[in-house]
N, C-alpha and C positions, 0 to 999 in steps of 0.2 A: 179471149184470153188475155188479160192487160200483163204487159211486161215493163222492166226497168231496162233500158237500153243506155250504155254510156255514150256520152256526146264524145266527139274528136279529143277533145282537151282532158276529158276524164281518161279515156282511153290510153293515150300517150304517157299518163300520170303512171296510170297502172302496169304499163307495159315497162317502165323504167324501173319501178319499185320491187318486179319478180324478175328484176336484170336479162331482159329480152338481149340476144346477142347483136352485136351492131350492126353487122350485115342483112338485118331483116329491117325491110322497108315497112317502115309503121305506116304508111298512108296506105298501101297495099292492102296490110295484115288488116286494118280496118275494116276496108270493104269486106275480105273477107269475113271478119265478126257480125258485121251486120249479115251477111250472107247467112251465116250458122245460125245467126238469130232468128231471123225471118223463116229457116227452116222448122228449127224448133219450134215455133209459135205456129207454122200452118199445122205441123202433125198433132198439135194439143188442140186445135180448134177443131178439126176434123176428128177428135177422140171423143166417144161419148162413154160416159160411165165410170170415168176413172179422175180423181181428183189429184191433179197435179199441183206439186210446190212453185210457189214463185223462182222465174229465172236467176240463176247468178250468174251473172255477168262477168266476173274474176273466174269465175269456172270454167267457161267456154273461152275466154283466151286463155288460160292454162290449157286447155285441150289443144287449141291451136298452135302456138306455140312449140309445146313437147312434140306436137306430131310430126310438125316441121321439121325439127332438130333430129328427131330420131330417123325419119323417113329419109334422109338427106346426110346422113350421118358420115356415108363413104365418098361423097362428093367431093369434087373440088370447091374452094370459094367460089369459082368462076360459074361455075355450073348451078349452086346454091344462089347466086344473084339471077341468073338468067330465069330460072325457073319462076322464080316472082314475078315474073312478064308472062307467062305462059297460064292462057286462060284455063286450056283443059286442066294441067295441073292444079291449079287454085280451086277448080270446081271442085276436082276430086277431094281436095284436102276441106274441103268445105263442107260436105256431102258425109265426109269420114267422121269429121268431128259432131257433126249434128247427130248420125247415129250413135257415136259413145256418149252423149252428152245425155240422150233420150233414153239408152237402154241403162246407162252406168249410174246416172244421178236420178232421173225419174222413175223409170221403172228396175230399179236395183232390186234383185230380190232379196227379203228379210224374211226370214220364218220368226214364227209368232212370239214375241218378247214379255216377260211379265211385269219389267222393269225399263225405265229408258233411263239415259244418262243422267238426266237431272234429278232423278230420286236419290236421297240420300245414304239409303243402301250401296248404291253404285258410286254416287257425286263424291261422298265424303272419303271414302277409301280410294278413288283415284287422285282426289288432292292431296293427300297423307303420300303416296305411291308415287306422285310426280314431285312432291318437296323431298323426297329421300336420293329418288332416281339424281334428281339437278344435286343437291350435295356430295353423292358418292363421286357424281362426276369434278365437282372441284375439290375433293381432298386428294393428296398425293401422299401415299402411304411410304415409309422411308425403306421398308425391309419386302422380302419377296413372300414373306408372311401374311404380313399384313394387304400387301396386296392383291393376294390370293383372295383372302378374307373380303377386301371390296368386291373384288371382282364376282365372286359370289353371291355376294348381296347382289349388285347391280341386275345378275341374270335374274334372281329371285325375285325381285320386286318388279322386272319387267316382265317377266311370265306373268304375276299379279296382273298387270296392267291388261296382259295379253288375255287372261281369264276373265276380265269384267268385260273387253271388247266383243269377245265372243258371246260370252252370256246377254250383251246389251242387243246384238243381231239375231239373239234367238237358236243359237249354237251352244247348246246344253251339255250333249255329250262329249263334245269336241273340247267344251271347256274343263270338262270332268277330268278328260283323257290329260290335259295338260297340267292340272293339279298333280296330278300322278309324277308327273316329271320334277314338279316344282317340289314334292315332298320327298322324293329321292335327293334334290339339292339339299335341302334342310336338314336332313340325315348325315348328309354328309361333311356338311360343314358345321354342324354339332357335333360331330365325332374329331373334326380337326381341332376344334375351338376346346373339347372337351379333354383330349389326350395331349394336348401340344404339342412340342418341336420335334419327337419323334416322328409323329406320326406325319407332321408336316413332311417331313425329308423322304420320308417314305412315299407319300403320297406323289411329290414332285417328280422319284424315280420310275412310279407305277407309270404316270404319264408318257413317259420315255417308253417304258416296255409299251405299253398300249401303241405309240406311234411304228415301233418296228415292228408289230403284231400286225399293224393294216397297212406296211409297205412303205409309210411315211420318213422312213431313214433313209435315204438315197445311197450313201456309201455302204457300201457291201461289208469291209472290212469291220466299221463299227456296228454296222447292224448284227453281223455274225457274234460279235464281242458281249452285244447286249442278250443274245438268246442263250448265250452261255452262262453269262450272270443269271439270267431267268431259270435255266434248268438247274444251277446249282444251289439257288435258294429253294427251289421247288424242295431237292432231294433234302436239304436241311429240314423239311418239315413234313416228310414222306408223302410227298404228292406225286401223283402218278402223271405221266404227258397228256392222257384225257383232262387233267384237272388245269392245263397252261391257261385257258382262258379265265377261268376264273379266280386263278393266282393273278394274275393280269390285271382282271377289275379290284380285287378284293385282297389281295395278299397283303396291299399296305398297313391292314389291321393287323398283322403279325408284330409290327412296332410298337404295340401298346404292351408296356410291361407285365410280365406273368400271365401274360392270356393262353390258354390252349385251345386248339382245334377241336371243333366237337363237343366240348365241354362249357367253354363261355360261347363260342360263335362257328358259324359256319361260313364256307365260302359264299355267300349269297346275299342279296340285299334283306331279304325279310329276316333271316335268323343272324346276320350280320350286321350290315350297318344300320340297319331299324333297329336292330335289339340294341346294340351298342349306345345307339344316341338316345337309348329310354322313349321312344316313339311307337314301342309297338301296338300301342293301343290302335294306331292307325290300319294294321294290318288286315282287317276286314274290308276298310274302307278301300286299301291299296288293291287290293283284291278283284273288287267290284270294279274300279277304275280299270284295271289290267284285262277283263273281261270284255270292256268296252273296246281298250285300246287294241286289240285283238280279233275284234269284228264278233264279238258272240251276237246270239239273238238279243241280249241286252239294248245293242246298240239301235238296233233295228225297231224293237216293240219295249219301247220305254217310257212312260209319263214324264212328259219334258218337265212341267212344273216342277216333281219332285227332285230331278237332276238337278235342275236352276237351284233350289234352295241347298239339296244337299253341296253342290258344288260351293258357294257362295258361303255354308255356314265354314266347311275344310279352309276355304281360301282365309275365312277371318282369323282361324285358330293360327293355321301358318302364319298369317302375317303376323299376329300379337308377339307371336316368340320371335320372328325376324326381327320386327322393331324392338324388341328389348337388345338384339344383340348390335343393332345400329344403333342404338341411343349408347350404349358401353363405347364403342368402333367412335362415335362421333364426338364424345368427352375426349376419348384419346387422340384425338388428331385436332382438335380444332381448339382455340384460346378461349377462355372463359368468358371473355366479353361476347363472344360471337354465339354462346349459348343461346341468349336470351329470343332469337326468332323461331327456333327449334321449340323451348321449351315452350314459347306461347302459343305453337300450332298444336303442342300436344296437349297442352292444359284445356284447348278449347273443344279439340275434337273427339279426343281418346275415350272419354265420357260416353260421346254420342254411338261410337263405334261398337262398344261393349253395349251400350242397350240397342241397339240395330242387331249386334248377334244374337242376342237373348230371345229377342222375337223370332229370329230364323231358326233359333234352335226348336222354338213351340213349333212351329211349321213344319218342320222335318217330323215331329212326333206324330203330326196328322194326315201326312203326306203317306202314299203308297208307290212302291217300284213300279207295278206293273198297270202298262196301258191299257185304256180303255178299248184301243185294238185287240190287245192280246186277250183281255176278257172276252170280248165279241166272237174272238176266234174259239175262244175255249166251250162258250155256250152254243155256236153253231156245232161242233165237233159234237156236241152232246145230243142234239138235239138229231143229228145224222146218224147217231149209232140208237 
């Protein structure tokens, strides 16, 4: 197995680049690095029938430095320095890092994936998500309402990145379950923007209710006052004690003018938040995602390709709507001369994203939910009967 190994000078440059602590003796650590590299190469040379990727020297060094820092984090500085002269300790350090590099980098488990991160359905959306997240981090909202919108957009786009990474690693059902949370986040954000300041104020207060309900308000007197307030508000809306949790989670919807419980909404997600957000069209998809989240048979016996495509389709649809919210938010908090970069990005890539989306929709129409293994089980049962 041919490999690239850093010479001493390159090793020292890299060690400084990653801010290796000053107390680490880099001469000694270079010997550890060579030992790990030799151990990894030896295993690769003795292993038949497996295609290893080229060794990454930087990754090996990162394993060594982080392993050393973590294993000695509770030791005194003198002990940390002394152990760098202990051959048994250094040998164990090298062995551990070789094991971790081989198992986590070369033999890392990955389920079958239908696209890699370089493929446009993944790479183009990832590019867009990275841009929006970096931009949101640079924007400083002037009030708590816009700060909440910014935080919810950050969380939404972060979940989008998480979904793409799960899909890239072959974890389709896990990605679909994450979309469920993203959909909930979008529905809440849409309601907040749609119904304005009154619902914003109520939402903030219900956050306090939730903290008290979960025992996060440490001042007992303050906590008691909050529960008195909750019960008084519930009484105004003819709610029973059993409805307290639902009221805490969804009761801020009462702040919408002229809204009536059971007529316009219910204290739940699908007949409350989702309905008022105008996104009830996703109700069946949300239900299917919920079944997977709660470990129904669909989690085990599912067509991987179907859930891969369905997840991407729903992620794209959610993204298009959130991107429109981001667009308006960005305009409000950014000087006009700074719009250029964003709109160049949008003009360049939004068309490609819409084209990719239409292709994905066509794939969904051709896919089925049931996995091959489920079909085989059914056929087996028919034979046995």
